[in-house]
Jmol script that loads the backbone (N, CA, C; Angstrom):
load data "model"
ATOM      1  N   MET A   1      58.085  34.891 -38.181  1.00  0.00           N
ATOM      2  CA  MET A   1      59.098  35.654 -38.837  1.00  0.00           C
ATOM      3  C   MET A   1      60.043  35.237 -37.648  1.00  0.00           C
ATOM      4  N   GLU A   2      61.039  34.643 -38.564  1.00  0.00           N
ATOM      5  CA  GLU A   2      62.428  34.005 -37.616  1.00  0.00           C
ATOM      6  C   GLU A   2      63.136  35.249 -37.251  1.00  0.00           C
ATOM      7  N   LYS A   3      63.750  34.922 -36.175  1.00  0.00           N
ATOM      8  CA  LYS A   3      65.178  36.504 -35.879  1.00  0.00           C
ATOM      9  C   LYS A   3      66.361  36.251 -37.166  1.00  0.00           C
ATOM     10  N   ASP A   4      66.981  37.024 -37.186  1.00  0.00           N
ATOM     11  CA  ASP A   4      68.576  37.378 -37.711  1.00  0.00           C
ATOM     12  C   ASP A   4      69.177  36.549 -37.166  1.00  0.00           C
ATOM     13  N   LEU A   5      70.393  36.071 -37.460  1.00  0.00           N
ATOM     14  CA  LEU A   5      71.465  35.377 -36.887  1.00  0.00           C
ATOM     15  C   LEU A   5      72.201  36.326 -35.500  1.00  0.00           C
ATOM     16  N   GLY A   6      72.605  37.828 -36.171  1.00  0.00           N
ATOM     17  CA  GLY A   6      72.648  38.745 -35.195  1.00  0.00           C
ATOM     18  C   GLY A   6      71.756  38.651 -33.631  1.00  0.00           C
ATOM     19  N   ALA A   7      70.570  38.782 -34.082  1.00  0.00           N
ATOM     20  CA  ALA A   7      69.479  38.745 -32.973  1.00  0.00           C
ATOM     21  C   ALA A   7      69.596  37.510 -32.294  1.00  0.00           C
ATOM     22  N   ILE A   8      69.478  36.346 -33.074  1.00  0.00           N
ATOM     23  CA  ILE A   8      70.029  35.120 -31.901  1.00  0.00           C
ATOM     24  C   ILE A   8      71.305  34.939 -31.103  1.00  0.00           C
ATOM     25  N   THR A   9      72.603  35.406 -31.957  1.00  0.00           N
ATOM     26  CA  THR A   9      73.571  35.695 -31.090  1.00  0.00           C
ATOM     27  C   THR A   9      73.511  36.499 -29.995  1.00  0.00           C
ATOM     28  N   GLU A  10      73.141  37.850 -29.979  1.00  0.00           N
ATOM     29  CA  GLU A  10      73.020  38.570 -29.162  1.00  0.00           C
ATOM     30  C   GLU A  10      72.273  38.183 -27.811  1.00  0.00           C
ATOM     31  N   GLU A  11      71.068  37.632 -28.185  1.00  0.00           N
ATOM     32  CA  GLU A  11      69.951  36.932 -27.059  1.00  0.00           C
ATOM     33  C   GLU A  11      71.103  35.865 -26.324  1.00  0.00           C
ATOM     34  N   TYR A  12      71.937  34.956 -27.094  1.00  0.00           N
ATOM     35  CA  TYR A  12      72.871  33.772 -26.780  1.00  0.00           C
ATOM     36  C   TYR A  12      73.729  34.296 -25.780  1.00  0.00           C
ATOM     37  N   ILE A  13      74.425  35.486 -25.974  1.00  0.00           N
ATOM     38  CA  ILE A  13      75.282  36.166 -25.292  1.00  0.00           C
ATOM     39  C   ILE A  13      75.006  36.552 -23.957  1.00  0.00           C
ATOM     40  N   GLU A  14      73.127  37.400 -24.362  1.00  0.00           N
ATOM     41  CA  GLU A  14      73.323  38.210 -22.796  1.00  0.00           C
ATOM     42  C   GLU A  14      72.746  37.051 -21.983  1.00  0.00           C
ATOM     43  N   GLU A  15      72.665  35.796 -22.385  1.00  0.00           N
ATOM     44  CA  GLU A  15      71.688  34.817 -21.318  1.00  0.00           C
ATOM     45  C   GLU A  15      73.107  34.072 -20.793  1.00  0.00           C
ATOM     46  N   HIS A  16      74.163  34.036 -21.437  1.00  0.00           N
ATOM     47  CA  HIS A  16      75.174  33.414 -21.041  1.00  0.00           C
ATOM     48  C   HIS A  16      76.378  34.035 -20.756  1.00  0.00           C
ATOM     49  N   THR A  17      76.131  35.294 -20.384  1.00  0.00           N
ATOM     50  CA  THR A  17      77.246  36.259 -19.739  1.00  0.00           C
ATOM     51  C   THR A  17      76.907  37.271 -18.131  1.00  0.00           C
ATOM     52  N   ASP A  18      78.098  37.379 -17.393  1.00  0.00           N
ATOM     53  CA  ASP A  18      77.539  37.946 -16.342  1.00  0.00           C
ATOM     54  C   ASP A  18      76.953  39.153 -16.634  1.00  0.00           C
ATOM     55  N   ASP A  19      76.269  39.723 -15.786  1.00  0.00           N
ATOM     56  CA  ASP A  19      75.528  41.301 -15.315  1.00  0.00           C
ATOM     57  C   ASP A  19      77.124  42.428 -15.379  1.00  0.00           C
ATOM     58  N   ILE A  20      77.460  43.189 -15.611  1.00  0.00           N
ATOM     59  CA  ILE A  20      78.214  44.468 -15.604  1.00  0.00           C
ATOM     60  C   ILE A  20      78.827  44.425 -13.843  1.00  0.00           C
ATOM     61  N   PRO A  21      80.017  44.463 -13.913  1.00  0.00           N
ATOM     62  CA  PRO A  21      80.563  44.476 -12.614  1.00  0.00           C
ATOM     63  C   PRO A  21      80.534  45.551 -11.999  1.00  0.00           C
ATOM     64  N   PRO A  22      80.399  45.604 -10.796  1.00  0.00           N
ATOM     65  CA  PRO A  22      80.031  47.059  -9.405  1.00  0.00           C
ATOM     66  C   PRO A  22      81.083  48.123 -10.008  1.00  0.00           C
ATOM     67  N   LEU A  23      82.209  47.455 -10.294  1.00  0.00           N
ATOM     68  CA  LEU A  23      83.676  48.524 -10.309  1.00  0.00           C
ATOM     69  C   LEU A  23      83.303  49.270 -11.819  1.00  0.00           C
ATOM     70  N   LEU A  24      82.867  48.467 -13.013  1.00  0.00           N
ATOM     71  CA  LEU A  24      82.516  49.033 -14.231  1.00  0.00           C
ATOM     72  C   LEU A  24      81.128  50.105 -13.634  1.00  0.00           C
ATOM     73  N   SER A  25      80.389  49.231 -13.090  1.00  0.00           N
ATOM     74  CA  SER A  25      78.939  50.189 -13.033  1.00  0.00           C
ATOM     75  C   SER A  25      79.300  51.667 -12.773  1.00  0.00           C
ATOM     76  N   THR A  26      80.273  51.601 -11.457  1.00  0.00           N
ATOM     77  CA  THR A  26      80.652  52.439 -10.779  1.00  0.00           C
ATOM     78  C   THR A  26      81.671  53.767 -11.773  1.00  0.00           C
ATOM     79  N   LEU A  27      82.450  53.174 -12.762  1.00  0.00           N
ATOM     80  CA  LEU A  27      83.206  53.992 -13.782  1.00  0.00           C
ATOM     81  C   LEU A  27      82.246  54.670 -14.189  1.00  0.00           C
ATOM     82  N   ILE A  28      81.175  53.681 -14.794  1.00  0.00           N
ATOM     83  CA  ILE A  28      80.082  54.259 -16.253  1.00  0.00           C
ATOM     84  C   ILE A  28      79.407  55.525 -15.221  1.00  0.00           C
ATOM     85  N   ASP A  29      78.861  55.836 -14.016  1.00  0.00           N
ATOM     86  CA  ASP A  29      78.257  56.606 -13.507  1.00  0.00           C
ATOM     87  C   ASP A  29      79.139  58.020 -13.370  1.00  0.00           C
ATOM     88  N   GLU A  30      80.743  57.528 -12.884  1.00  0.00           N
ATOM     89  CA  GLU A  30      82.084  58.605 -12.433  1.00  0.00           C
ATOM     90  C   GLU A  30      81.498  59.066 -13.886  1.00  0.00           C
ATOM     91  N   THR A  31      81.728  58.603 -14.980  1.00  0.00           N
ATOM     92  CA  THR A  31      81.947  58.912 -16.445  1.00  0.00           C
ATOM     93  C   THR A  31      81.132  59.849 -16.806  1.00  0.00           C
ATOM     94  N   GLU A  32      79.583  59.472 -16.766  1.00  0.00           N
ATOM     95  CA  GLU A  32      78.857  60.099 -16.770  1.00  0.00           C
ATOM     96  C   GLU A  32      78.552  61.806 -15.807  1.00  0.00           C
ATOM     97  N   LYS A  33      79.315  61.595 -14.753  1.00  0.00           N
ATOM     98  CA  LYS A  33      79.054  62.973 -13.992  1.00  0.00           C
ATOM     99  C   LYS A  33      80.112  64.009 -14.577  1.00  0.00           C
ATOM    100  N   VAL A  34      81.160  62.991 -14.844  1.00  0.00           N
ATOM    101  CA  VAL A  34      82.125  63.962 -15.768  1.00  0.00           C
ATOM    102  C   VAL A  34      82.117  64.667 -17.004  1.00  0.00           C
ATOM    103  N   THR A  35      81.654  63.929 -17.681  1.00  0.00           N
ATOM    104  CA  THR A  35      81.805  63.914 -19.454  1.00  0.00           C
ATOM    105  C   THR A  35      80.129  64.089 -20.068  1.00  0.00           C
ATOM    106  N   GLY A  36      78.819  63.729 -19.127  1.00  0.00           N
ATOM    107  CA  GLY A  36      77.537  63.740 -19.721  1.00  0.00           C
ATOM    108  C   GLY A  36      77.456  62.449 -20.337  1.00  0.00           C
ATOM    109  N   LEU A  37      78.586  61.780 -20.698  1.00  0.00           N
ATOM    110  CA  LEU A  37      78.017  60.559 -21.864  1.00  0.00           C
ATOM    111  C   LEU A  37      78.525  59.631 -20.709  1.00  0.00           C
ATOM    112  N   SER A  38      77.688  58.919 -21.338  1.00  0.00           N
ATOM    113  CA  SER A  38      78.092  57.243 -20.126  1.00  0.00           C
ATOM    114  C   SER A  38      78.027  55.965 -21.114  1.00  0.00           C
ATOM    115  N   ARG A  39      77.491  56.429 -22.423  1.00  0.00           N
ATOM    116  CA  ARG A  39      77.874  55.114 -23.636  1.00  0.00           C
ATOM    117  C   ARG A  39      79.093  54.808 -23.564  1.00  0.00           C
ATOM    118  N   TRP A  40      78.814  53.379 -23.941  1.00  0.00           N
ATOM    119  CA  TRP A  40      80.175  53.079 -24.315  1.00  0.00           C
ATOM    120  C   TRP A  40      80.657  52.819 -25.676  1.00  0.00           C
ATOM    121  N   SER A  41      81.647  52.570 -26.213  1.00  0.00           N
ATOM    122  CA  SER A  41      81.971  52.426 -27.462  1.00  0.00           C
ATOM    123  C   SER A  41      81.888  51.509 -28.355  1.00  0.00           C
ATOM    124  N   ILE A  42      81.457  50.713 -27.389  1.00  0.00           N
ATOM    125  CA  ILE A  42      81.003  49.519 -28.039  1.00  0.00           C
ATOM    126  C   ILE A  42      79.507  48.905 -26.924  1.00  0.00           C
ATOM    127  N   GLY A  43      78.887  48.056 -27.797  1.00  0.00           N
ATOM    128  CA  GLY A  43      77.613  47.882 -26.789  1.00  0.00           C
ATOM    129  C   GLY A  43      77.751  46.825 -25.608  1.00  0.00           C
ATOM    130  N   LYS A  44      76.993  46.924 -25.127  1.00  0.00           N
ATOM    131  CA  LYS A  44      77.067  46.199 -23.275  1.00  0.00           C
ATOM    132  C   LYS A  44      77.339  44.633 -23.970  1.00  0.00           C
ATOM    133  N   VAL A  45      76.653  44.044 -24.965  1.00  0.00           N
ATOM    134  CA  VAL A  45      76.710  42.603 -25.048  1.00  0.00           C
ATOM    135  C   VAL A  45      78.194  42.509 -25.488  1.00  0.00           C
ATOM    136  N   GLU A  46      78.610  43.119 -26.533  1.00  0.00           N
ATOM    137  CA  GLU A  46      79.751  43.059 -26.973  1.00  0.00           C
ATOM    138  C   GLU A  46      80.805  43.316 -25.693  1.00  0.00           C
ATOM    139  N   GLY A  47      80.998  44.042 -24.965  1.00  0.00           N
ATOM    140  CA  GLY A  47      81.566  44.445 -23.700  1.00  0.00           C
ATOM    141  C   GLY A  47      81.524  43.362 -22.914  1.00  0.00           C
ATOM    142  N   LYS A  48      80.839  42.639 -22.549  1.00  0.00           N
ATOM    143  CA  LYS A  48      80.530  41.752 -21.327  1.00  0.00           C
ATOM    144  C   LYS A  48      81.123  40.490 -22.376  1.00  0.00           C
ATOM    145  N   LEU A  49      80.745  40.296 -24.060  1.00  0.00           N
ATOM    146  CA  LEU A  49      81.496  38.700 -24.303  1.00  0.00           C
ATOM    147  C   LEU A  49      82.801  39.849 -24.245  1.00  0.00           C
ATOM    148  N   LEU A  50      83.505  40.497 -24.383  1.00  0.00           N
ATOM    149  CA  LEU A  50      85.059  40.677 -24.315  1.00  0.00           C
ATOM    150  C   LEU A  50      85.692  40.584 -23.065  1.00  0.00           C
TER     151      LEU A  50
END
end "model"
wireframe off; spacefill off
backbone 0.3
color backbone group
């Protein structure tokens, strides 16, 4: 079964972008403590690409 273009693109971006910076990781943790929500309004791969 072939991967769709979206899956191929996401895989490529994941392999060619850096991990989440420490400051952003801290902000995510703090957001979780304050709001109970740590999810982004966009996905991890999209956020890293932007």
